[in-house]
N, C-alpha and C positions, 0 to 999 in steps of 0.2 A: 572167646569160645574156640575150641580146637576144631580144625577142619582136616580131615584125612585126605591124602592124595588119591587120585583115581588110579585104576590099574594101568591106564595108558601112561600116566606120569611115572609110575614105578617101572614100567617096561623100559622107558627111555633111560632111566637111571641104571637099571641092571645091564642094559646093553652097553653103555659106555664103560661101566666098571669092568665088564667082561672083556671088552676090547683092550683096556689098560692092562689087565692081567696077562694077556697074550704078549704084551711088550716087556714083561718082567722087569719093571723099573728097579726092583730090589737087587737085581744082579749088578747094577752099577752104583746105586746110592745107599748110603747108610741113613739111619733115622735122623742124624744131625746134619745131613747134607740137604739144606733147605732150598726149595724152589719157591720163588716169589713171583706172582702174576698180578698185574693190575691193568686197569683200563683208564687211560688218561694220565695226567701229570701228577696227581696228588699221591704222595707216598703212603699216606694214612689209609688209602683204599686198597693197599696190597693184600692179597690173599696168600697165605703161607702154607706150604705143603711139606709134610714129613712122611717119608716112605718107610714102612716097616717090613722086615723080612730078610734083610741081608744075612742075619745070623741063621736063617732057616727054620726058626721056631714058630713064628706066626706071620702071616702076610696081611698088609693093610695100608691104607692111606688116611692120614689125618689132616684135616683142613681147618686152618685158623683164619677167620675173617677179621683182618685189621690188627692194629697194634695191641689193643687190650687183650685180644684172644691170643696173640703170639706171646704176650707176657706170661700167660698161663702155661704155655709150652716151656718157657724158661724156668718157671717155678718147678715144673716136673723134672727138668734136667738138673736143677740145683737143689733138689729136695734134701739130699743128705747134708750138703754144706749149710743149709738153712735150718737143719734139725727139724724138718717137717715130717710128719708121718706120711707114708705112702697113701694112706686113706685120705688125708687132708689134701695132698697134691692132686690126687685123681678126682676127688669130688669137687675141686675148684677149677677143673678144666673148662674151657669154652671152645668147643670144636664140633665138627661133624666127622665121624669116623666110619670108614669102610673096612670091614674085616672079611677075611676068608678064614673061617673057623670050623668048629665041629658042631654037629647037629644039636647036641645037648646045650650048647651056648645060646641057641635061638629061642625067642619067645614063641608062644603059639601063634600070635599075629604074624610074626616074621616068617614062620613056616607056611602059614596060609597064603601069604603073598607069593612065595616061591612056587607053591603048588599051583596057584592060579596062573602064574606066568608060564608054567610048563617046564621049569628047570628041574633037572633030576641030578642032584649032587650025590656023590658017594665018597666015603673015605675022609681021612683027617685033613684039616686045613683046606677044605674045598667048598664049604657052605658060605655063600656070600650074604652078608647082612650089614645093616647100617644102624648107627646110634648117634643120638644128639646128646652132647655133654653140656650142661649148664649149671653153674654154681647155684646151690639151693635146691636142686632137683636130682632125682636118680637118673642115670643114663637111660634114655628111652627112645622108642621108635620115632623116626622123623615124621613131622606133620607135613601138610601139603606145601606150605611155603618153603620149608627146609628141603623137601625132596626136589623142588624146582631149582633152588639155589645150589644144592649139592650136584645136581645134574650139570648145571652150567659150569661149576668149578671143575668137575672131572672132564668135561669136554675141553675146557681150557688146558687142563693138565695133559690130556692126550696129545694136543697139538704141541705144547711146549716141550714135553718129554721127547716127542718124535724128533724135533729139531735138535734137542740136546744130544740124543743118541746118534742121529745121522751125521751131524756136523762134528762129532767127537770133540765137543767143547770141553776145555780144561778150566775148572773152577777151583780156586784155592779155598775150599770149604773149611779147612782146619784153622785158617786165620780170619774167620769171621765174615766170609763172603758167601753169597748165594747166587744161584743161577736165576737171572732175572729175565722175565718175558713180559714186554710192555706193549699193549695195544694202544692205538690212537683212540680218541674219544668216540669215533664213529666205527671202530673195529675194522676199518678197511686196510690199515697198514699196521705193522708191528716191527719191533726189533728185540734182540735178545743178546745176552752176554753176562759178564760178571758185574756184581754190584755189592757194596757192603750191606750187611744186615743192619737194620735201623738201630739195634742195640743187641748186646750179647750177654747181658746180665739182667737178672730180674729187677724191675723197677718197683721199689717198695711203696711209693706214694705216701710218704709220711703224713700223718694227721697233723695239721697245723691249726691251732686255735688262734683266732684273730680278735677275739673279744678282750680288749685291754682291761675292762673292768673285771671280768671273770679271772683273768690271769693275776691281776692285782690282789683279788680276794684269796685266791689259792695260795699266793706267796705268804699270806698272813696267818694261815691256819696253824694252830699249835702242833708241835711234834709229839708223836706217840712212841711206844716202845715195841709195837707189834710189827709183824711182817706179813705180806700177802703173796699169794700165788695167783696168777692171771693167765687164762688161756682161752682159745677159741677152737672148737672141735665139731666136725660134722657128726651128726647122730649116727649115720651109717645104717639107717632103717627107712623104709618107705612109709610115707604118710599120705594116704589117699583122701582127698576131699574134693567135692564138686566145684569148689572155687578155684582149684588148680587144673590146668590143662593136662598135666601129667603128674605122676607121683612125686611129692616133695621129699627132700632129704634135709631136714632143718639143721642149721648150724647153731650150736650152743655157745653162749658167752658165759664163762665161768670165773668166779672170783671166790677164793678161799683164804681163810686165816692159816698161815703156814705152821704155827706151833700147835694149835688145838685141832686143826683139821675141820673146823666149822665151815660149811659152805655158805658163804655170804649171799651169793646169788647164782642162779643157773637159769639164764634166760634163753628161751627158744625163739629164734628169729624167723620171720617170714622169708620166703625165698628171695624177695626183692629188697630185704633189709641188709644193711652193712653190719655184720656181726662185730667187726673191729670197732666201729664207731659206737655201737651199743656197749661194748666192753669199756671203752674209754669214758663214756658217760657214767657208767656204773662206778668206776674207780673215782671219778670226780665227786659223785654224789656221796660215796662212802667217806671220802676225805672230809667233806664239809660236815658230815654227821659224826664221825668218830675220831677225826684227827689224821695227821700225816703219818703214814707208816715209815719205819726206818729203811725198809727194803721191800721191793716188789720183785718177785722171781717169775721169770717167763721161760718158756722152753724153746721158742723159735724166733727167728730174726724178724718175722712180720709183726708179731705182737710187740716185740722190742721196739720196732720203729714207730708203732702207733702210740706207745706210752712214753716215748723218749722226751717229748716236750713237757708233759705233765711232771715227769720225774725231775727234769732240769729246773723247772719253776719252783717245785716244792722241796728241792734238794733231797730227793729220795734216791737211794742206791738202786739202780736197775741192774739186776743180775740175771744173766742167761745161764740156764742149767740144762743138762742133758735130760733130766726127768723132773717132774713136779710131783713130789711124794703124795701130798694130800689130794690133789686133783686126780692123780692116777688111781689112788685108792677109791675115791668116789666114782670114777668112771668105770672101774672094774666091777664095783658093786651094782652100778646102774645097768650095766650090760646084762647082768643075770636076769633082769626083769623086762628086757626088751623083747 
């Protein structure tokens, strides 16, 4: 059940964000100049920060908690190379974001918080608000636990950036390094300097089937003459349900026959379901029912990685294309009725 932050908790968050703005971190850092802060020795506990605003268009701070969240940042930076839609990359982010935007960008709830806190913002790129990004959900206002964590993260950033600025630290950001600020486990001491990023390219996490009996059965299925298109796409629309703590944004796993355009399946996934695994299961089920396709067409590198083993076992040509004609037609038609 969702719990909202108290006004005192929001006050602490707004105060630290306001202090950081006065430091103007975007004067020194680009969005790819990463700050990594952690408590203790475990690298996986690092919190990564990306600073927005060097180009002068919008100001913000994006916070990624841990390696999995940082991987979603790299998905965003490699979106074009992986042929992902911007919608897919944005709706699969895992972060807390602090923005200084325009009044019309804020929800009613966000404006109410600002009013209760007594802040009076005027003009472009001055309205401070926060969003939580989580795959399977629409970006939404922070809950109580997120407000508390974001406050701690920004207080850590305030201290780390102050050291970065005052010591004139030189970091080779362009060659995969970050400014690292590490607290001891009791937070009584700390050190800072240059450290390599844990990884600099998106980790695909290929789906690996370990069931030898299933793999053996797949390899024996007769070959067909048809081709398939396969994709995973966020719906891009809010679904409100009392079982969710915030509006969902379901991801669809889609399989189509490439020649006829028949939609074989279009499965709506729950927010906590893995849409890629669902797609792979659908492909396997269809193969057992209808035979092995001669080709499966995909549009992006993530779906390609998920289906790679299946296609290798069944000797299916796995072909990455810029566009999927049949699924694109279906998606366009579906959007008219959303």
